[in-house]
Backbone as ProteinMPNN parsed JSONL, in Angstrom:
{"seq_chain_A": "MHDKKISLFKEMDAHLLEDKKPSEYFQALDDPVFGSETPFTMLSRLKSIKQSPRHHPEGSVWNHTMLVLDKAAARKNQTGDSRVFLWAALLHDIGKAVTTRVHKGKITAYNHDKAGAELTREFLKDFEEEPFISNVSALVRWHMQILYVTNNIRFASLDEMRREASVEDIALLGLCDRLGRGNVNRREVERDVQEFMRKMKEREVEKPHGHIP", "coords_chain_A": {"N_chain_A": [[44.248, -58.5, 36.836], [42.043, -57.426, 37.449], [41.957, -57.253, 39.883], [44.275, -55.012, 39.799], [42.674, -53.129, 39.601], [41.122, -52.975, 40.835], [42.735, -52.091, 42.579], [43.653, -49.681, 42.267], [41.551, -48.113, 42.262], [40.734, -47.668, 45.128], [43.435, -46.365, 46.047], [42.552, -43.923, 44.252], [40.706, -43.368, 45.025], [41.371, -42.695, 48.011], [43.098, -40.924, 47.367], [41.385, -38.512, 46.435], [39.81, -37.866, 48.871], [41.58, -37.179, 51.022], [43.822, -35.669, 50.007], [44.712, -32.503, 50.208], [44.899, -30.63, 47.589], [44.144, -32.386, 45.139], [44.41, -32.761, 42.12], [47.392, -32.979, 42.191], [48.283, -35.322, 42.867], [46.376, -37.144, 40.338], [47.41, -35.299, 37.979], [49.932, -36.493, 38.269], [49.472, -39.346, 37.74], [50.411, -42.293, 36.481], [50.129, -44.798, 35.986], [49.859, -47.481, 34.202], [46.883, -48.5, 33.895], [45.629, -47.133, 34.262], [46.089, -45.445, 31.915], [44.854, -47.275, 29.673], [43.297, -49.347, 30.51], [39.812, -50.058, 30.943], [37.524, -48.924, 33.475], [38.868, -46.403, 32.955], [39.829, -45.285, 31.027], [38.174, -43.585, 30.403], [38.425, -41.689, 32.096], [41.096, -40.7, 31.793], [40.908, -39.914, 28.835], [40.745, -37.411, 28.281], [41.752, -35.935, 28.412], [43.003, -35.503, 25.703], [40.609, -34.509, 25.064], [39.678, -31.273, 23.557], [38.516, -27.773, 24.469], [36.056, -24.892, 24.203], [37.718, -22.402, 23.267], [36.434, -19.506, 24.471], [35.086, -19.878, 26.196], [36.387, -22.108, 28.192], [39.243, -21.346, 28.446], [41.581, -22.265, 29.931], [41.85, -24.493, 28.739], [41.809, -28.519, 27.629], [39.853, -30.751, 28.398], [40.181, -32.43, 31.053], [42.738, -30.777, 31.648], [40.548, -28.495, 33.391], [38.225, -30.28, 34.307], [40.422, -30.622, 36.463], [41.682, -28.072, 37.683], [38.419, -27.754, 38.79], [38.336, -29.933, 40.492], [40.235, -29.617, 42.296], [38.609, -27.15, 43.467], [36.806, -28.534, 44.444], [37.442, -29.562, 46.315], [38.51, -27.524, 48.307], [36.023, -27.504, 49.499], [34.957, -29.381, 50.564], [33.754, -29.945, 52.955], [31.675, -28.492, 53.285], [29.491, -29.628, 52.217], [26.549, -32.295, 52.062], [28.059, -35.013, 51.801], [30.993, -35.652, 51.341], [32.436, -37.572, 49.87], [30.515, -38.154, 47.93], [30.411, -35.409, 46.976], [33.039, -35.154, 45.494], [33.748, -36.664, 43.837], [31.878, -36.873, 42.106], [33.125, -34.403, 41.265], [35.665, -34.683, 40.011], [34.166, -36.537, 38.266], [32.575, -34.881, 36.358], [33.159, -33.806, 34.116], [32.79, -36.031, 32.691], [31.197, -37.106, 30.128], [31.649, -35.869, 28.642], [33.475, -36.712, 26.712], [32.298, -38.168, 24.829], [30.79, -36.411, 23.303], [31.916, -34.251, 22.864], [32.191, -32.066, 19.345], [33.313, -31.053, 16.679], [31.925, -28.379, 14.857], [32.327, -25.92, 12.052], [34.562, -24.442, 13.123], [33.343, -24.185, 15.95], [33.238, -25.356, 18.846], [31.449, -27.506, 20.359], [29.466, -29.4, 23.027], [26.769, -30.672, 23.582], [24.71, -31.699, 25.741], [25.979, -32.897, 27.44], [26.103, -33.314, 29.91], [23.876, -35.203, 30.573], [24.783, -37.011, 29.526], [27.021, -37.933, 30.61], [25.775, -38.459, 33.102], [25.094, -41.061, 32.684], [27.982, -42.321, 31.743], [29.084, -42.222, 34.255], [27.551, -43.859, 35.755], [28.532, -46.098, 34.659], [31.317, -45.942, 35.428], [31.597, -46.605, 37.887], [30.732, -48.714, 38.707], [31.961, -51.62, 38.918], [32.904, -51.124, 40.918], [31.437, -49.806, 43.245], [28.474, -49.069, 45.235], [24.553, -48.849, 45.617], [23.31, -46.58, 47.58], [25.266, -44.852, 46.551], [26.392, -44.965, 43.529], [24.326, -43.896, 42.658], [23.857, -41.465, 43.942], [26.081, -39.812, 43.341], [26.609, -40.079, 40.187], [23.804, -38.141, 39.812], [24.672, -35.996, 40.763], [26.311, -35.492, 38.783], [25.103, -35.593, 36.49], [23.024, -33.408, 37.426], [24.55, -30.851, 36.904], [24.594, -28.582, 35.454], [22.32, -27.171, 35.873], [22.46, -24.59, 36.681], [23.464, -22.522, 35.433], [21.55, -22.796, 33.143], [18.989, -22.302, 34.933], [20.013, -19.704, 35.849], [20.327, -18.231, 33.244], [17.806, -18.969, 31.693], [17.135, -20.934, 30.499], [15.845, -23.332, 27.995], [15.884, -26.181, 28.901], [16.286, -26.428, 32.006], [15.234, -28.949, 34.541], [13.523, -28.577, 36.564], [12.039, -30.048, 39.134], [12.788, -32.597, 38.634], [15.031, -32.816, 39.399], [15.51, -31.913, 41.772], [14.216, -33.737, 42.98], [15.803, -35.968, 42.729], [18.452, -35.081, 43.587], [20.83, -32.724, 45.874], [19.967, -29.752, 46.441], [20.863, -27.329, 47.22], [23.892, -29.178, 47.29], [24.357, -29.424, 44.84], [24.43, -26.944, 43.868], [27.505, -25.767, 44.481], [29.045, -27.791, 43.28], [28.466, -26.751, 41.257], [29.353, -23.997, 41.614], [31.992, -24.276, 42.463], [32.63, -26.074, 39.614], [32.692, -23.56, 37.615], [34.25, -21.906, 38.905], [36.091, -23.415, 38.145], [38.121, -22.571, 35.796], [39.594, -20.822, 33.666], [40.054, -17.304, 33.89], [38.153, -16.398, 35.262], [35.604, -14.911, 36.776], [34.81, -14.013, 39.213], [33.095, -12.692, 41.345], [31.137, -13.254, 39.403], [30.645, -15.294, 39.007], [29.867, -16.066, 41.861], [27.793, -14.488, 42.332], [25.771, -15.681, 39.805], [25.117, -18.637, 41.301], [23.763, -17.398, 43.346], [21.946, -16.664, 42.803], [20.304, -18.517, 41.335], [19.809, -20.014, 44.008], [18.031, -18.686, 45.335], [15.874, -18.471, 43.578], [15.434, -20.809, 43.617], [15.152, -21.319, 46.393], [12.23, -19.908, 46.064], [10.673, -21.087, 44.584], [9.979, -23.402, 46.097], [8.891, -22.517, 47.834], [6.174, -21.261, 45.887], [5.012, -23.424, 45.099], [3.25, -25.16, 46.935], [0.911, -24.117, 45.815], [0.649, -24.4, 43.185], [1.585, -26.366, 40.35], [4.651, -25.036, 39.251], [6.042, -24.222, 36.194]], "CA_chain_A": [[43.984, -57.532, 36.185], [40.629, -56.608, 37.904], [42.571, -56.517, 41.024], [44.585, -53.815, 39.657], [41.45, -51.994, 38.949], [39.874, -52.329, 42.758], [43.343, -50.861, 43.505], [43.607, -48.508, 41.647], [40.734, -47.373, 42.526], [40.402, -47.46, 46.183], [44.063, -45.327, 45.984], [42.374, -43.071, 43.888], [39.509, -42.683, 46.437], [41.645, -42.082, 48.825], [43.749, -39.153, 47.198], [40.105, -37.078, 46.589], [39.73, -38.038, 50.42], [42.469, -36.936, 52.07], [44.464, -34.642, 49.893], [44.411, -30.663, 49.749], [44.993, -30.66, 46.08], [43.981, -34.246, 44.818], [44.934, -33.033, 40.76], [48.944, -33.308, 41.772], [47.86, -36.988, 41.943], [46.049, -37.212, 39.286], [48.182, -35.457, 37.262], [51.092, -37.366, 38.313], [49.827, -40.186, 37.535], [51.313, -42.906, 35.439], [49.728, -46.09, 36.079], [49.401, -48.091, 33.134], [45.926, -49.189, 34.303], [44.956, -45.328, 33.741], [45.499, -45.209, 30.412], [44.661, -48.65, 29.025], [41.778, -49.843, 30.827], [38.571, -49.927, 31.061], [36.849, -48.3, 33.361], [39.718, -45.519, 33.863], [40.118, -44.606, 30.605], [36.86, -42.353, 30.498], [38.965, -40.119, 32.261], [42.437, -40.239, 30.766], [41.05, -39.677, 27.482], [39.445, -36.131, 28.757], [43.378, -34.829, 28.211], [42.839, -34.836, 24.429], [38.69, -33.514, 24.413], [39.237, -29.715, 23.626], [36.844, -26.839, 24.41], [35.66, -23.499, 23.267], [38.505, -21.523, 24.0], [35.778, -18.515, 24.862], [34.333, -20.584, 27.85], [37.473, -22.461, 28.785], [40.947, -20.861, 28.536], [42.487, -23.329, 30.131], [42.561, -25.65, 27.291], [41.47, -29.843, 27.979], [38.602, -30.943, 30.013], [41.186, -33.052, 31.744], [42.517, -29.457, 32.947], [39.072, -28.283, 33.664], [38.835, -31.27, 35.623], [41.658, -30.951, 37.478], [40.872, -27.475, 38.345], [37.475, -27.945, 39.978], [38.684, -30.956, 41.878], [40.86, -28.685, 43.98], [37.834, -26.279, 44.083], [35.824, -29.612, 45.561], [38.136, -30.518, 47.835], [39.005, -26.468, 49.693], [34.587, -26.776, 49.879], [33.703, -30.515, 50.697], [33.195, -29.48, 54.65], [30.524, -27.642, 53.072], [28.243, -30.541, 51.164], [26.756, -32.918, 53.004], [28.04, -36.359, 51.442], [31.893, -34.819, 50.803], [32.935, -38.313, 48.817], [29.906, -38.31, 46.633], [30.908, -34.783, 46.121], [34.53, -35.215, 45.021], [33.892, -38.539, 43.279], [31.131, -35.949, 41.172], [33.445, -33.664, 40.887], [36.026, -35.875, 39.201], [33.887, -37.001, 36.635], [31.496, -34.059, 36.026], [32.517, -33.325, 32.84], [33.298, -37.131, 31.471], [30.153, -36.583, 29.287], [32.215, -34.713, 27.264], [34.45, -37.707, 25.713], [31.317, -38.729, 23.939], [29.528, -35.754, 23.172], [32.557, -32.665, 21.991], [32.011, -32.162, 18.391], [33.484, -29.3, 16.468], [30.951, -27.44, 13.699], [33.032, -25.015, 11.592], [35.478, -24.484, 14.147], [33.006, -24.389, 17.111], [33.544, -26.891, 19.797], [30.702, -28.159, 21.862], [29.552, -30.685, 24.251], [25.366, -30.482, 24.43], [24.469, -32.847, 26.789], [27.664, -34.062, 28.055], [25.379, -33.778, 31.54], [22.923, -36.679, 30.65], [25.766, -39.039, 29.066], [28.054, -37.886, 31.779], [25.362, -39.413, 33.934], [25.514, -42.753, 32.657], [28.824, -43.148, 32.174], [29.131, -42.351, 35.798], [27.178, -45.623, 36.572], [28.756, -47.278, 34.015], [32.457, -46.114, 35.616], [31.162, -46.832, 39.457], [29.553, -50.055, 38.656], [32.654, -52.616, 39.477], [33.944, -50.663, 42.37], [30.445, -49.405, 44.234], [27.22, -49.773, 44.921], [23.786, -48.406, 45.61], [22.966, -45.521, 46.876], [26.615, -44.346, 46.613], [26.618, -44.896, 42.698], [23.046, -42.857, 42.084], [24.0, -40.253, 43.892], [27.383, -39.288, 42.35], [25.579, -39.825, 38.775], [22.623, -37.39, 39.928], [25.308, -34.345, 40.741], [26.593, -35.385, 37.296], [23.164, -35.651, 35.094], [22.494, -31.887, 37.287], [25.579, -29.958, 37.666], [25.197, -27.676, 34.333], [21.254, -26.137, 36.061], [23.07, -23.417, 37.854], [23.447, -21.906, 33.613], [19.881, -22.889, 32.81], [18.348, -21.548, 36.263], [20.58, -18.117, 35.308], [19.706, -17.662, 31.83], [16.047, -19.08, 31.929], [17.239, -21.936, 29.079], [14.107, -24.632, 28.453], [16.563, -27.497, 29.24], [16.264, -26.595, 32.98], [14.342, -29.8, 35.145], [13.882, -27.971, 38.278], [11.562, -31.071, 39.895], [14.04, -33.639, 38.459], [16.648, -31.999, 40.132], [15.67, -31.708, 43.483], [13.396, -35.212, 43.542], [16.994, -36.961, 42.993], [19.961, -34.348, 44.395], [20.474, -32.227, 47.09], [20.113, -28.584, 45.226], [22.879, -27.386, 47.792], [24.982, -29.389, 46.828], [24.292, -29.011, 43.148], [24.568, -25.37, 43.764], [28.271, -25.908, 45.1], [29.031, -28.126, 42.319], [28.086, -25.598, 40.111], [30.468, -23.185, 41.914], [33.067, -25.129, 41.332], [32.522, -25.849, 38.071], [32.12, -22.286, 37.256], [35.326, -21.52, 39.469], [37.138, -23.946, 37.913], [38.016, -22.487, 34.708], [40.5, -19.197, 33.001], [39.945, -15.931, 33.389], [36.763, -16.558, 35.288], [34.931, -13.277, 37.255], [34.143, -14.429, 40.595], [31.573, -11.957, 41.627], [29.637, -13.365, 38.659], [29.738, -16.69, 39.407], [29.158, -15.899, 43.124], [25.702, -14.053, 41.908], [24.93, -16.271, 39.268], [24.998, -19.05, 42.323], [23.213, -17.3, 44.719], [20.317, -15.994, 41.66], [20.063, -20.162, 41.647], [19.465, -20.9, 45.242], [17.472, -17.764, 45.425], [15.146, -18.653, 42.475], [14.899, -22.658, 44.27], [13.657, -21.158, 47.728], [10.875, -18.758, 45.31], [9.992, -22.054, 43.785], [9.802, -23.779, 46.887], [7.363, -21.206, 48.784], [5.198, -20.91, 45.368], [4.997, -25.178, 44.498], [2.618, -26.09, 47.336], [0.324, -23.922, 45.365], [0.121, -24.879, 42.066], [2.586, -26.29, 39.597], [5.591, -23.819, 38.333], [6.57, -24.723, 34.957]], "C_chain_A": [[42.935, -56.684, 36.837], [40.932, -56.424, 39.644], [43.872, -55.144, 40.803], [43.714, -53.429, 39.486], [40.84, -52.024, 39.877], [41.478, -51.782, 43.188], [43.518, -49.904, 43.328], [42.532, -47.259, 41.959], [40.353, -46.72, 43.815], [41.98, -46.518, 46.407], [43.493, -43.948, 45.277], [41.152, -41.911, 44.712], [40.34, -41.982, 47.57], [42.506, -40.948, 48.845], [42.558, -38.005, 47.626], [39.503, -36.906, 48.014], [40.304, -36.97, 51.05], [43.094, -36.221, 51.451], [44.199, -33.288, 50.247], [44.527, -30.6, 48.183], [44.888, -32.036, 45.934], [44.454, -34.092, 43.361], [46.286, -33.033, 41.195], [48.596, -34.663, 41.621], [47.935, -37.024, 40.806], [46.986, -36.82, 37.895], [49.296, -35.76, 37.219], [51.448, -38.265, 37.848], [49.575, -41.123, 36.83], [50.859, -44.652, 35.363], [49.16, -46.878, 34.548], [47.648, -48.612, 32.797], [45.133, -48.019, 33.366], [44.937, -45.263, 32.595], [45.003, -46.159, 29.496], [43.654, -49.512, 29.398], [40.982, -49.436, 31.065], [38.73, -49.745, 32.453], [37.525, -46.483, 33.348], [39.755, -44.691, 32.416], [39.21, -43.658, 30.067], [37.645, -41.022, 31.282], [40.132, -39.87, 31.135], [42.155, -40.255, 29.553], [40.335, -38.764, 27.533], [41.046, -35.798, 28.876], [43.258, -35.264, 26.763], [41.862, -34.245, 23.968], [39.332, -32.33, 24.441], [38.206, -29.147, 23.951], [36.836, -25.847, 24.245], [36.806, -23.076, 24.011], [37.73, -20.157, 24.565], [35.304, -18.335, 26.493], [35.774, -21.137, 28.814], [39.017, -22.625, 28.199], [41.871, -21.579, 28.949], [42.77, -24.734, 29.863], [41.589, -27.276, 27.566], [40.551, -29.718, 28.909], [39.398, -31.624, 30.97], [41.447, -31.629, 32.761], [41.648, -28.614, 33.655], [39.189, -28.539, 34.858], [39.868, -30.736, 36.792], [41.346, -29.779, 38.422], [40.001, -27.116, 39.171], [37.98, -29.177, 40.622], [39.371, -30.302, 43.182], [39.774, -27.908, 44.361], [37.279, -27.465, 45.178], [36.232, -29.491, 46.363], [38.379, -29.383, 48.606], [37.722, -26.262, 50.228], [34.423, -28.427, 50.424], [33.375, -30.53, 51.983], [32.218, -29.122, 54.229], [29.29, -28.465, 52.324], [28.325, -31.891, 52.444], [27.105, -34.347, 52.586], [29.87, -36.293, 51.05], [32.489, -36.547, 49.782], [32.082, -38.28, 47.278], [30.804, -37.195, 45.893], [31.842, -34.352, 45.627], [34.12, -36.56, 43.689], [33.004, -37.614, 41.692], [31.88, -35.095, 40.718], [34.983, -33.598, 39.924], [35.608, -36.476, 37.501], [32.315, -36.016, 36.196], [31.324, -33.9, 34.787], [32.833, -34.601, 31.465], [32.288, -37.49, 30.535], [30.92, -36.295, 27.758], [33.401, -35.07, 26.043], [33.728, -37.94, 24.493], [30.58, -37.758, 22.81], [30.719, -34.126, 22.354], [31.672, -33.541, 20.989], [32.518, -30.476, 17.739], [33.063, -28.988, 14.668], [31.314, -26.646, 13.859], [33.254, -23.752, 12.964], [35.252, -24.091, 15.633], [33.068, -25.102, 17.695], [32.543, -26.849, 20.593], [30.392, -29.185, 21.982], [27.995, -30.804, 24.673], [25.025, -31.659, 24.697], [25.021, -33.49, 27.058], [27.146, -34.819, 29.488], [24.585, -35.041, 31.359], [23.995, -37.769, 30.247], [26.982, -38.729, 29.703], [27.168, -38.943, 32.792], [25.227, -41.017, 34.416], [26.386, -43.268, 32.287], [29.627, -43.146, 33.43], [29.187, -43.575, 36.214], [28.203, -46.433, 36.17], [30.735, -47.516, 34.8], [32.309, -46.851, 37.291], [30.978, -48.275, 39.253], [30.062, -51.6, 39.078], [33.139, -52.419, 40.771], [32.67, -50.263, 43.818], [29.35, -50.077, 44.365], [26.379, -48.823, 45.395], [23.81, -47.647, 46.957], [23.971, -44.79, 45.979], [26.055, -43.195, 44.47], [25.294, -43.6, 41.998], [23.473, -41.121, 42.484], [25.263, -39.281, 43.822], [26.603, -38.605, 40.776], [24.731, -38.408, 38.864], [23.383, -36.152, 40.087], [25.46, -34.192, 39.341], [25.752, -34.992, 36.557], [22.99, -33.786, 35.897], [23.954, -30.691, 37.297], [25.345, -28.47, 36.728], [23.574, -26.501, 34.876], [21.917, -24.784, 36.449], [22.793, -22.372, 36.116], [22.253, -22.351, 33.249], [19.154, -22.986, 33.095], [18.544, -20.129, 35.199], [19.851, -17.688, 33.529], [18.651, -17.627, 31.032], [16.214, -20.169, 30.367], [16.672, -23.306, 29.207], [14.773, -25.436, 29.09], [16.778, -27.513, 31.114], [14.988, -27.833, 33.483], [14.576, -29.726, 36.62], [12.926, -29.283, 39.522], [12.185, -31.699, 40.196], [14.832, -33.996, 39.811], [16.052, -32.586, 41.384], [14.821, -33.354, 44.143], [14.829, -36.091, 44.191], [18.49, -36.111, 43.241], [19.638, -33.529, 45.17], [21.11, -30.535, 46.336], [21.085, -27.488, 45.917], [23.47, -27.937, 47.148], [25.475, -29.403, 45.125], [24.883, -27.51, 42.741], [25.765, -25.18, 44.546], [29.051, -26.376, 44.054], [29.499, -27.174, 41.76], [29.254, -24.97, 40.333], [31.751, -23.043, 41.375], [33.576, -25.355, 40.337], [33.069, -24.084, 37.056], [34.047, -22.147, 37.336], [36.74, -22.333, 38.61], [37.726, -23.669, 36.066], [39.095, -21.101, 34.575], [39.877, -18.346, 33.038], [38.79, -15.902, 33.857], [36.784, -14.921, 36.188], [34.35, -13.684, 38.75], [32.766, -14.254, 41.17], [30.982, -12.839, 40.837], [29.446, -14.563, 38.57], [29.19, -16.772, 40.997], [27.816, -15.391, 43.106], [25.109, -14.834, 41.252], [24.626, -16.938, 40.132], [24.223, -18.585, 43.724], [21.515, -16.938, 44.023], [19.558, -17.582, 41.795], [19.316, -20.454, 42.783], [18.396, -19.515, 45.381], [16.083, -18.197, 44.725], [14.306, -20.172, 43.081], [13.822, -21.949, 45.442], [12.545, -20.561, 47.693], [10.405, -20.358, 44.996], [9.766, -23.078, 45.102], [8.742, -23.679, 47.935], [5.665, -21.322, 48.057], [4.647, -22.189, 44.871], [3.485, -25.475, 45.115], [0.713, -25.277, 46.025], [-0.573, -23.926, 44.158], [1.286, -24.947, 41.058], [3.206, -25.17, 38.589], [5.89, -24.531, 36.834], [8.101, -24.386, 34.96]], "O_chain_A": [[42.933, -55.454, 36.79], [40.327, -55.696, 40.43], [44.223, -54.455, 41.761], [44.023, -52.985, 38.38], [39.93, -51.208, 40.024], [41.501, -51.024, 44.158], [43.573, -49.066, 44.228], [42.63, -46.032, 41.917], [39.82, -45.611, 43.873], [41.678, -45.632, 47.206], [43.945, -42.885, 45.703], [40.883, -40.723, 44.888], [40.042, -40.867, 47.997], [42.724, -40.187, 49.787], [42.551, -37.125, 48.488], [38.797, -35.939, 48.298], [39.706, -36.011, 51.538], [43.404, -35.407, 52.321], [43.059, -33.147, 50.691], [43.357, -30.39, 47.864], [45.56, -32.804, 46.623], [44.985, -35.13, 42.967], [46.836, -33.138, 40.099], [48.569, -35.212, 40.52], [48.955, -36.983, 40.119], [47.266, -37.612, 36.995], [49.937, -35.427, 36.222], [52.582, -38.585, 37.494], [48.448, -41.08, 36.336], [51.396, -45.492, 34.641], [48.06, -46.674, 34.036], [47.262, -49.007, 31.697], [44.437, -48.004, 32.351], [43.873, -45.032, 32.02], [44.707, -45.707, 28.39], [43.192, -50.358, 28.633], [41.033, -48.287, 31.504], [39.761, -50.185, 32.96], [36.828, -45.516, 33.656], [39.717, -43.465, 32.517], [39.631, -42.901, 29.192], [37.498, -39.812, 31.11], [40.151, -39.203, 30.1], [43.096, -40.624, 28.851], [39.236, -38.866, 26.988], [41.263, -35.187, 29.923], [44.38, -35.751, 26.902], [41.83, -33.601, 22.92], [39.728, -32.129, 25.589], [37.086, -29.65, 23.858], [37.994, -25.499, 24.013], [36.929, -23.314, 25.212], [38.517, -19.53, 25.273], [35.198, -17.485, 27.377], [36.103, -20.649, 29.895], [39.666, -23.562, 27.732], [42.975, -21.588, 28.406], [43.443, -25.644, 30.346], [40.4, -27.0, 27.726], [40.404, -28.953, 29.862], [39.119, -31.157, 32.073], [40.945, -31.311, 33.84], [42.122, -27.986, 34.601], [39.654, -28.009, 35.866], [39.632, -30.593, 37.992], [40.915, -29.963, 39.56], [40.256, -26.394, 40.134], [37.797, -29.007, 41.828], [39.202, -30.379, 44.399], [39.688, -27.776, 45.581], [37.306, -27.363, 46.404], [35.593, -29.275, 47.392], [38.55, -29.705, 49.782], [37.564, -25.397, 51.089], [33.251, -28.542, 50.784], [32.473, -31.34, 52.196], [31.36, -29.514, 55.019], [28.272, -27.898, 51.927], [29.193, -32.317, 53.207], [26.297, -35.118, 53.104], [30.077, -37.177, 50.218], [33.088, -36.201, 48.763], [32.501, -38.331, 46.122], [31.542, -37.364, 44.922], [31.805, -33.193, 45.211], [34.772, -36.959, 42.724], [33.416, -37.705, 40.536], [31.536, -34.738, 39.591], [35.314, -32.61, 39.268], [36.137, -36.699, 36.412], [31.247, -36.497, 35.819], [30.258, -33.825, 34.175], [32.998, -34.507, 30.249], [32.651, -38.52, 29.967], [30.793, -36.439, 26.542], [33.938, -34.445, 25.128], [34.23, -37.945, 23.369], [29.994, -38.123, 21.791], [30.322, -33.267, 21.566], [31.004, -34.57, 21.087], [32.258, -29.326, 18.094], [33.682, -29.276, 13.644], [31.247, -26.06, 14.94], [32.62, -22.823, 13.465], [36.133, -23.782, 16.436], [32.923, -26.127, 17.029], [32.646, -26.157, 21.606], [30.824, -30.079, 21.253], [27.743, -31.002, 25.861], [25.05, -32.596, 23.898], [24.82, -34.704, 27.031], [27.374, -35.908, 30.015], [24.782, -35.935, 32.183], [24.051, -38.965, 30.535], [28.005, -39.29, 29.312], [27.647, -39.995, 33.216], [25.226, -41.729, 35.42], [26.339, -44.496, 32.219], [30.603, -43.863, 33.652], [30.075, -44.253, 36.732], [28.759, -47.272, 36.879], [31.355, -48.579, 34.807], [33.155, -47.678, 37.634], [31.328, -48.89, 40.26], [29.328, -52.527, 39.422], [33.641, -53.237, 41.542], [32.917, -50.393, 45.017], [29.079, -51.195, 43.926], [26.954, -47.785, 45.724], [24.568, -48.272, 47.698], [23.673, -44.237, 44.92], [25.722, -42.055, 44.148], [25.439, -42.739, 41.13], [23.453, -40.083, 41.822], [25.284, -38.127, 44.249], [26.25, -37.49, 40.39], [24.976, -37.562, 38.004], [22.864, -35.152, 39.592], [25.026, -33.248, 38.68], [25.796, -33.906, 35.979], [22.845, -32.877, 35.08], [23.88, -29.66, 37.966], [25.797, -27.401, 37.139], [23.524, -25.337, 34.48], [21.131, -23.863, 36.227], [21.834, -21.613, 35.973], [22.054, -21.353, 32.557], [18.244, -23.506, 32.449], [17.835, -19.655, 34.311], [19.012, -16.903, 33.087], [18.381, -16.86, 30.108], [15.478, -20.083, 29.385], [16.856, -24.151, 30.082], [14.272, -25.589, 30.204], [17.359, -28.484, 31.6], [13.888, -27.75, 32.935], [15.27, -30.304, 37.456], [13.269, -29.29, 40.704], [12.528, -31.887, 41.363], [15.072, -34.851, 40.664], [16.247, -33.727, 41.803], [14.842, -33.863, 45.264], [15.037, -36.599, 45.293], [19.556, -36.686, 43.022], [18.449, -33.32, 45.409], [22.226, -30.261, 45.894], [21.938, -26.874, 45.277], [23.81, -27.336, 46.129], [26.551, -29.395, 44.527], [25.503, -27.095, 41.762], [25.534, -24.429, 45.494], [29.88, -25.552, 43.669], [30.661, -26.768, 41.718], [30.202, -25.148, 39.568], [32.355, -22.365, 40.544], [34.713, -25.025, 40.0], [33.709, -23.897, 36.022], [34.869, -22.226, 36.423], [37.913, -21.975, 38.506], [37.682, -24.588, 35.248], [39.268, -20.431, 35.593], [38.935, -18.32, 32.245], [37.992, -15.389, 33.073], [37.683, -14.08, 36.211], [33.182, -13.43, 39.048], [31.813, -14.999, 41.398], [30.104, -13.449, 41.446], [28.397, -15.066, 38.169], [28.215, -17.46, 41.299], [26.878, -15.825, 43.776], [23.954, -15.071, 41.603], [23.573, -16.451, 40.543], [24.12, -19.186, 44.793], [20.397, -16.955, 44.539], [18.438, -17.747, 42.278], [18.261, -21.08, 42.682], [17.529, -20.17, 45.961], [15.124, -18.243, 45.496], [13.122, -20.504, 43.023], [12.596, -21.916, 45.544], [11.798, -20.457, 48.665], [9.316, -20.529, 45.543], [8.902, -23.835, 44.661], [8.05, -24.461, 48.586], [4.578, -21.408, 48.629], [3.683, -22.038, 44.121], [2.582, -25.883, 44.385], [-0.251, -25.952, 45.664], [-1.765, -23.668, 43.99], [1.951, -23.939, 40.819], [2.696, -24.61, 37.618], [5.836, -25.761, 36.854], [8.806, -24.709, 34.004]]}, "name": "protein", "num_of_chains": 1, "seq": "MHDKKISLFKEMDAHLLEDKKPSEYFQALDDPVFGSETPFTMLSRLKSIKQSPRHHPEGSVWNHTMLVLDKAAARKNQTGDSRVFLWAALLHDIGKAVTTRVHKGKITAYNHDKAGAELTREFLKDFEEEPFISNVSALVRWHMQILYVTNNIRFASLDEMRREASVEDIALLGLCDRLGRGNVNRREVERDVQEFMRKMKEREVEKPHGHIP"}
């Protein structure tokens, strides 16, 4: 079974890197290993994880992930490491499988970015080595920072983020994440990404003169 897992991982890897729309491969994937064996069940179970209809009218986490993946594939040449970037796009919401809750009719997935970073390590550990694992995990961990920065939410941890990941790659993944949903306002999304980059550049200038919280 281990050989079958390695074979499936390599197949997924090839489609991520080579396909114009990797979602077509993943949507058609019917390999029994994908639906029944760890770590692949971390992905396949996203098909049954619901999301807030207000923020994600496209439906399940899986549907959203497929949209994000194709957006990322179209932009892979804009990143420093396309392979890291595409795996991060595929795994970016993997944490929602363990953090999604329904309370009084409201669907939430608080801290799915942090949980996702740990699950990403778990997913990749049998197939890859460092620094690839850490680089993918870091993008998953910090993919929500655009939202936190542009909305002045206290969960922003910009110094730690910058130590672990490229600001530009975080911004690009964040762009794909926001575009990969139904009824999206593209101009608003692009404006938020630009605002994130502006604030990060300002921080680079201000930082040498003292810590900016």
